[in-house]
C-alpha positions as CSV (number, residue, x, y, z in Angstrom):
1,M,0.0,0.0,0.0
2,I,1.5,3.3,-1.1
3,L,1.1,6.4,1.0
4,K,0.9,9.8,-0.7
5,H,1.4,13.2,0.9
6,S,-1.8,15.2,0.9
7,P,-1.7,18.7,-0.5
8,V,-3.0,20.0,2.8
9,N,0.0,18.9,4.7
10,S,2.4,20.4,2.2
11,Q,0.7,23.8,2.4
12,K,1.0,23.8,6.2
13,R,4.8,23.1,6.1
14,V,5.7,25.9,3.8
15,P,4.8,28.8,6.1
16,I,6.7,27.2,9.0
17,Q,9.9,27.0,6.9
18,R,9.5,30.7,5.9
19,R,9.0,31.7,9.5
20,V,12.1,29.8,10.5
21,M,14.1,31.4,7.7
22,R,12.7,34.8,8.6
23,I,13.6,34.3,12.3
24,V,17.1,33.2,11.3
25,L,17.6,36.2,9.0
26,I,16.3,38.7,11.6
27,T,18.4,37.1,14.3
28,T,21.5,37.3,12.0
29,L,20.8,40.9,11.0
30,A,20.2,41.9,14.6
31,A,23.5,40.2,15.6
32,L,25.3,41.9,12.8
33,L,23.8,45.2,13.8
34,V,24.7,44.8,17.4
35,T,28.1,43.7,16.5
36,G,28.6,46.6,14.1
37,V,27.3,49.2,16.7
38,T,29.5,47.6,19.4
39,G,32.4,47.6,17.0
40,M,31.9,51.3,16.2
41,F,31.7,52.2,19.9
42,C,34.8,50.1,20.6
43,I,36.7,51.8,17.7
44,A,35.6,55.2,19.0
45,W,36.6,54.3,22.5
46,V,40.0,52.9,21.5
47,R,40.6,56.0,19.3
48,D,39.7,58.4,22.2
49,V,41.8,56.4,24.7
50,T,44.7,56.1,22.3
51,E,44.6,59.8,21.5
52,N,44.4,60.8,25.1
53,V,47.3,58.4,26.0
54,L,49.4,59.8,23.1
55,T,48.5,63.4,24.1
56,A,49.5,62.8,27.7
57,Q,52.8,61.2,26.5
58,L,53.5,64.1,24.2
59,E,52.8,66.6,26.9
60,T,55.1,64.7,29.3
61,N,57.8,64.6,26.6
62,L,57.4,68.2,25.9
63,K,57.5,69.2,29.5
64,S,60.7,67.2,30.0
65,L,62.2,68.9,26.9
66,V,61.3,72.4,28.2
67,Q,62.8,71.6,31.6
68,Q,66.0,70.4,30.1
69,K,66.3,73.4,27.8
70,A,65.5,75.8,30.7
71,V,68.0,74.1,33.0
72,A,70.6,74.2,30.3
73,A,70.0,77.8,29.5
74,E,70.1,78.7,33.2
75,A,73.4,76.8,33.6
76,R,74.8,78.7,30.6
77,L,73.8,82.1,32.0
78,E,75.1,81.1,35.4
79,H,78.4,80.2,33.8
80,Y,78.6,83.7,32.2
81,Q,77.9,85.3,35.6
82,K,80.6,83.3,37.3
83,Y,83.1,84.4,34.7
84,I,82.3,88.1,35.4
85,E,82.5,87.5,39.1
86,F,86.0,86.0,38.7
87,V,87.3,88.9,36.6
88,T,85.7,91.4,39.0
89,D,87.4,89.8,41.9
90,Y,90.7,89.9,40.1
91,L,90.3,93.6,39.2
92,E,89.6,94.5,42.8
93,E,92.6,92.5,43.9
94,M,94.7,94.4,41.4
95,Y,93.7,97.6,43.2
96,V,95.1,96.2,46.4
97,R,98.4,95.9,44.6
98,Q,98.1,98.9,42.4
99,D,101.7,100.1,42.5
100,E,102.9,96.6,41.7
101,M,100.4,96.3,38.8
102,I,101.5,99.7,37.3
103,A,105.2,98.7,37.5
104,S,104.6,95.4,35.7
105,G,102.3,96.8,33.0
106,H,102.8,98.0,29.5
107,I,101.2,100.6,27.2
108,F,98.6,99.4,24.7
109,Y,97.1,101.2,21.7
110,P,93.9,102.0,19.8
111,P,92.3,99.2,17.6
112,R,94.3,98.3,14.5
113,D,93.5,96.6,11.3
114,T,93.8,92.9,12.4
115,D,91.6,90.0,13.2
116,E,94.1,88.7,15.9
117,Y,93.3,89.0,19.6
118,A,94.5,92.3,20.9
119,L,94.2,94.6,23.9
120,T,93.0,98.0,22.8
121,R,92.0,101.3,24.3
122,G,89.3,103.9,23.7
123,F,88.0,107.1,25.4
124,T,84.7,108.6,26.1
125,S,85.7,112.0,24.7
126,E,88.2,113.5,22.2
127,D,89.3,115.8,25.1
128,L,91.0,112.7,26.7
129,S,94.3,111.3,25.6
130,A,96.8,108.5,26.4
131,Q,99.0,111.0,28.2
132,D,96.2,111.6,30.7
133,F,95.9,107.9,31.4
134,R,99.4,106.6,31.3
135,E,99.3,105.0,34.8
136,E,95.8,103.6,34.1
137,L,97.0,102.0,30.8
138,L,99.9,100.4,32.6
139,F,97.5,99.2,35.3
140,Y,94.8,97.8,33.2
141,S,97.2,96.0,30.8
142,N,97.4,93.4,33.5
143,L,94.0,92.2,32.5
144,E,95.3,90.7,29.3
145,P,96.6,87.4,30.9
146,I,93.2,86.9,32.5
147,W,91.1,87.8,29.4
148,D,93.2,86.0,26.8
149,P,92.6,82.3,27.7
150,V,88.9,82.8,28.4
151,A,88.4,84.7,25.1
152,R,90.3,82.1,23.0
153,E,88.6,79.1,24.5
154,N,85.2,80.6,23.9
155,E,85.8,82.4,20.6
156,N,82.5,81.3,19.1
157,L,80.6,82.5,22.2
158,I,82.4,85.5,23.7
159,T,82.6,88.4,21.2
160,T,84.5,90.8,23.4
161,V,85.5,91.5,27.0
162,Y,86.0,95.0,28.3
163,A,86.0,97.4,31.2
164,G,84.9,101.0,31.3
165,T,86.3,103.2,34.1
166,K,84.7,106.1,35.9
167,D,87.3,108.4,34.3
168,G,86.5,107.6,30.7
169,L,89.0,104.9,29.7
170,L,87.7,101.9,27.8
171,V,89.9,98.7,27.8
172,S,88.9,95.9,25.4
173,Y,90.2,92.5,24.4
174,D,88.9,90.7,21.3
175,R,89.7,89.8,17.7
176,W,87.5,92.4,16.2
177,S,89.9,95.4,16.2
178,Y,89.5,95.9,12.4
179,L,85.8,96.9,13.0
180,S,86.8,99.9,15.1
181,V,90.0,101.2,13.5
182,P,90.2,105.0,14.0
183,E,91.9,107.4,11.5
184,N,95.7,107.6,11.7
185,G,96.8,109.5,14.8
186,H,93.3,109.4,16.4
187,E,91.9,107.5,19.3
188,M,88.8,105.4,19.3
189,I,85.9,107.4,20.8
190,Y,83.0,105.7,22.5
191,N,80.9,107.5,25.1
192,Y,79.8,104.5,27.1
193,F,78.6,106.8,29.9
194,D,75.3,106.8,28.1
195,S,75.2,103.0,27.6
196,S,72.8,100.8,29.6
197,W,75.5,98.5,30.9
198,Y,77.4,101.4,32.5
199,S,74.5,103.4,33.8
200,R,73.1,100.2,35.4
201,G,76.5,99.3,36.7
202,L,76.4,102.5,38.8
203,R,73.3,101.2,40.6
204,E,74.0,97.5,40.9
205,D,76.0,95.9,43.7
206,G,77.0,92.7,41.7
207,P,76.7,90.9,38.4
208,F,73.7,91.6,36.1
209,F,72.5,90.8,32.6
210,T,71.4,93.3,30.0
211,G,68.5,92.5,27.7
212,L,69.2,90.8,24.4
213,Y,70.2,93.3,21.6
214,V,71.5,93.2,18.1
215,D,75.2,94.0,18.1
216,S,76.0,97.3,16.3
217,Q,78.9,95.7,14.6
218,G,76.9,92.9,13.1
219,R,78.1,90.1,15.4
220,G,74.6,88.7,16.1
221,L,72.2,88.7,19.0
222,T,74.2,89.6,22.1
223,I,73.7,89.6,25.8
224,T,76.1,91.6,28.1
225,V,77.0,90.3,31.5
226,A,78.4,93.0,33.6
227,S,79.5,93.9,37.2
228,P,80.7,97.0,38.8
229,F,84.2,96.9,40.4
230,R,85.7,99.0,43.2
231,D,89.1,100.3,44.2
232,A,91.0,99.5,47.4
233,E,88.9,102.0,49.3
234,G,85.6,100.4,48.2
235,K,84.7,103.3,45.8
236,F,83.1,102.7,42.4
237,A,85.9,102.5,39.8
238,G,84.1,101.2,36.7
239,V,82.1,98.4,35.1
240,N,83.6,95.1,33.9
241,C,81.7,93.4,31.0
242,A,81.6,90.5,28.6
243,D,79.5,90.3,25.4
244,F,78.1,86.8,24.6
245,D,76.7,85.8,21.2
246,I,73.5,84.1,22.3
247,T,71.8,83.8,18.9
248,G,71.7,80.0,18.9
249,L,70.3,79.8,22.4
250,Y,67.7,82.5,21.8
251,E,66.5,80.9,18.5
252,E,66.3,77.5,20.2
253,L,64.2,78.8,23.0
254,L,61.9,80.7,20.7
255,A,61.4,77.7,18.6
256,L,60.5,75.7,21.7
257,R,58.1,78.5,22.6
258,S,56.4,78.3,19.2
259,S,56.1,74.5,19.5
260,L,54.4,75.0,22.9
261,I,51.8,77.4,21.5
262,T,51.2,75.1,18.5
263,R,50.9,72.2,20.8
264,L,48.2,74.0,22.8
265,R,46.2,74.8,19.7
266,R,46.5,71.3,18.3
267,S,45.6,69.7,21.6
268,F,42.7,67.2,21.4
269,R,41.3,68.6,24.6
270,A,41.6,72.1,23.4
271,R,39.7,71.3,20.3
272,V,36.9,69.7,22.3
273,S,36.7,72.6,24.6
274,A,36.6,75.0,21.7
275,A,33.9,73.0,20.1
276,Q,31.9,73.4,23.3
277,A,32.7,77.1,23.4
278,Y,31.5,77.7,19.8
279,R,28.4,75.5,19.6
280,S,26.6,78.4,18.0
281,G,28.5,77.6,14.9
282,A,30.3,81.0,14.8
283,L,33.7,79.5,14.5
284,P,36.8,81.7,13.7
285,E,37.6,81.7,10.0
286,G,40.9,80.5,8.5
287,S,41.4,77.6,10.9
288,L,43.6,74.7,9.8
289,V,43.7,72.8,13.1
290,G,40.3,73.2,14.5
291,P,38.7,76.3,16.0
292,Y,42.0,77.8,17.0
293,N,44.0,79.7,14.5
294,A,46.6,82.5,14.4
295,Q,44.1,85.2,15.1
296,H,43.6,83.8,18.6
297,T,46.1,85.0,21.2
298,L,47.6,82.6,23.7
299,E,45.6,84.3,26.5
300,E,42.3,83.8,24.8
301,T,43.1,80.2,24.1
302,M,44.1,79.5,27.7
303,H,41.0,81.3,28.9
304,I,38.7,79.0,27.0
305,V,40.5,75.8,27.7
306,G,41.2,76.7,31.3
307,E,37.5,77.1,32.1
308,R,36.8,73.5,31.1
309,D,40.1,71.8,31.9
310,P,41.8,73.6,34.7
311,I,44.2,70.8,35.5
312,W,45.6,70.6,32.0
313,I,46.0,74.4,31.7
314,E,47.8,74.5,35.0
315,D,50.3,71.9,33.7
316,F,50.7,73.9,30.5
317,L,51.4,77.1,32.4
318,E,53.9,75.3,34.5
319,I,56.1,74.3,31.5
320,Y,55.4,77.6,29.7
321,N,56.6,79.6,32.7
322,E,59.6,77.3,33.2
323,L,60.7,78.3,29.7
324,F,60.0,82.0,29.9
325,R,61.7,82.3,33.3
326,V,64.8,82.2,31.1
327,V,63.4,83.8,27.9
328,E,62.1,86.9,29.6
329,R,65.8,87.9,30.1
330,L,66.3,87.7,26.4
331,V,63.9,90.3,25.1
332,P,65.5,92.1,22.1
333,Q,66.3,95.7,22.8
334,D,67.8,98.5,20.7
335,K,71.3,98.2,19.2
336,K,74.2,98.7,21.6
């Protein structure tokens, strides 16, 4: 006996298969959707975490770099100061043995046309002459053995060393004589009484730094380290100075300053804070790295970021001030 499937049973099984297929498809699509959404959230989370970690590491590295540069710059400036202190002490000891120093001295002359190291003289006025300062010339010539080794060992750093007395005699030692050669039979005239290093030396009790300036003889950005010196009776006798070419250090610090400002403007957290600050859509124009651009001052940037992330801005100000504790000394001034 042969059994045959009835049409009724076949019709009932078809809808069940479709429902099963539909459930499987819906379940699969739901799983894919959940997986996709979860994956997107995970990617976004990983991206945010990674960016924050990288940002924090970059800030740590930058802070370390700033501290190293600031310490190195401070050490260099301190070295300059110690040199001036040494020469000042030697000068004041010379006054204690003034007669001996005069007896062992020699006469030296105005700048001549040479690029060799030489001890030269100058006066603040044409009314002064070598005859008026014979003993002083003999006395100050004893500075040459002290100045010579220091100047030669630092020839790419120290441009000139000199001392200006209260009576108008300028004594210099360097290899730039050819830049100041007077006419035949004349003396070099330089009224340093009006210079900042001398007028400040009258007020100071110890070593000091001038601001950074462009050397008038084209020898680069220069900082003068100076100190007043006194005679055996403790009276002001003049100012002892050294000019240092600080172009390299200055440019290095300014480049670091620029990188700090750029770092602030490119900061992920700064961009987020700015987006919150400008939700109205009125973003500054011309921006290449988010809402911050060159039209914004550092103060405005820190004001916006600081309101929303005070811890970060405090850290930034710490490294920024660490750098500018040194750089503030090096503000360019007028030519010497």
